[in-house]
N, C-alpha and C positions, 0 to 999 in steps of 0.2 A: 531444556528450558522449563523451569518449574511453573506450575499453574494447574488449573482445574479443567481447562479446555482440552478438547481432542480435535485436531485437524487431520482429516484423512485425505489421502490422495484422490484427485478428481481429474478426469480426462478433459483436455481443452475442448474436445468435441462436445462434451456434455455441457460445458459452460456456454459455448456458442449456440448450441441447440436450444438452450433455455430462453434465449432472447429472440430466437427465430420462431415465434409462436403464431405467426400469421395474423396478428392483431395490429390494428393501427395504433400508433402511440401519440399521446398528447405532449409528453415531456420526457426528458432524460436527465439523469443526475449521476454524479460520481462522488465518492468519499474516499480519502486516503486516511488510513488508520495507522498509528504507530504505537507499539508496545516497547518502551524503553527498558534496558537492562536494570537501571536504577531510576525510578520515576523522578523527574525534575533535575537530572544531572547529565552532563555530557561525558559520561564514562562509557566507553565502547563495549565493555563486558563486565559481568559480575560472576563470581564463583568460577567454575570450570567451563561451562558451556552455555551460559545465559548471555546471549548477544542481542536479545530483543528480536523484534520482527516488524516489518512494514507490509501492509496488505491493502487491498483495494475492494471497494464495494461499488458495483454498477447497478443502477435502478432504471427500469423502464415502466412508465405510467401509461396504461392503455385507455382508449376511449370508453371501454366498457367498465372502467373503474377497477379493473384488475391491475396488479402490480407484480412485476418480475424483478427480484433482487438477488444478486449473487455476490458473496464475499470470497476472495481467493488471494493466495499469495504464492510467490516463487520460492522454492526450497531446493537445497541440495538433496539428491537421492543418496541416502546413506549406504555406502558399501562397507563401511567400517566406522568405528568410533571417531576417527580423525577426518573423515570425509567432510569437505567444506569448512575446514578449520585452518588456522594459520600454517599448520604443518603440511596440509594437503588442501590447498586453496581451491582447486578445481575438482568438480564432481559432476556426474550426470544430474539432471534436474527433474523435479516434480512440481506440479501445481497441487495445492491442497485447498480444501474447502475450509475457509476460516470464519464461517458464520458464527461459531461459538468462541472464537478467539478473543481474549481480553485485549484491551488497548488503553493507552494513557491519554493520547491526543488524537484528534481527527480534524480534518479540514475538507470541506466539500462545497459543491455549487451545482446549479443547474447548467446543463450544457446542450449544445445543438445536436441534432441527429448526426451530422457529419463528424463532429468530434467524438461522439459515441462510437460511430463506425470505426474511426481511426484507432480507438482504444481496443476494440475487438480485433482489428487487424494486428495490432501489437501483440495481443495475447496469442494469436495464431502463429506469429513469427517466433515467439518465445517457446513454442511447443518443442520440447526435447533439446532446447538450447543448453549449452554447457554453463553450469553454475560456476562462478568464480568469486570467491569471497572478496577479493580486492577490486574487481572491475565489473562484475555482473551478478550482484547479489539481490536479495529481496528489496532492499531500498533503491537500488538502481532501477529495478523494474517499476517500483512504485513511483519514483520521480519521473520516469518517462511517461507513465500513464497520466500522472498529474499534469505534466506539461502539455500533453495532447488534449487534456480537458481544460486547459487554460489556467492552471495553477502553477506558480513557481514557489518552491520552498528554498530559502537561502541558508547558507552555512550548514551544509549537510555532511561534510567530510571530516574525518578525523583519523587518528593513528591507533594502532593496537600492536602488540608484539608481533614482529615479522611482517607487518603489512599496514596498509592504510586504504581508505576509500569512503564512500558514502555508507552511512550506518544509521540504525534506528535511534541511537542515543542522541546524535546531533540533529537528525531530522525532527525527532519528536520535541527536542528542546527549542528548536527554531519555531515550530508551530506554537508551543507554549508561550514563547516570547513575542508572538505576532510577526515573525519574520517570514511572512508569506505575501505573495502578490497575485492579484487577478490580472492575468495577461491576455484575457479574452476580450477583444474589442466588441464582439457581438453580444456578450452577456456581461454587462458592467455592474450588475447587482453586487451587493456585498457578499463576501465569502462567509460561509458558516463555519465557525470553529467551536469545538467542544473539548472539554478537558475532564479527565477523571484521574487525577494525580494525588497520591498520598491520602487516599480515602476522602477526597473532597471533589466536588463537581462544580463546574462553572460553565456557562455558555455565553458567548457574545458574538457579535458580528463586527467585522472591521471593514472599513471602506476600501474599495479597490484603489490601487495606486495608479 
């Protein structure tokens, strides 16, 4: 995938340990970020290997005013050029540190401590899980984390040669089009959406449905 960022593998245990800092928290938040293959379009891939990426940021705000934030995504562990592609859809998996990863759209909200814990539990369950381009890819992980945080993104699935499934092109476009819902009855505040598409930026909030 072309770009200037570098996402390096990170152990799930490192991500979990970062939030287990022994400090009392005041608030928790999550953000789902999407980098589309072609910004502003529902095209599942561009060029040979640019399929975009979906990743998550978790944030813990502590009572001492310190903040713990980690951005991470689910990837195929490349054993060869075709690993995690339509020709070889399944592969071992890695999590990578996506703090420097570019994105086109994001949606986030404050969440409860219980929802935060559930997302960490999901992260632990995904450790060493098989990556499957059609059924268990970066967007599938991101959508599951979003749902646990009380966010639903609509119309996220599409087709590509030899396969279909949830993908960054459709997920990102749905965020761009405001096709997202706050499904958290405990936190009914508006969702925060941010866009950075085609060299423009805009920010707005939409009311929960």
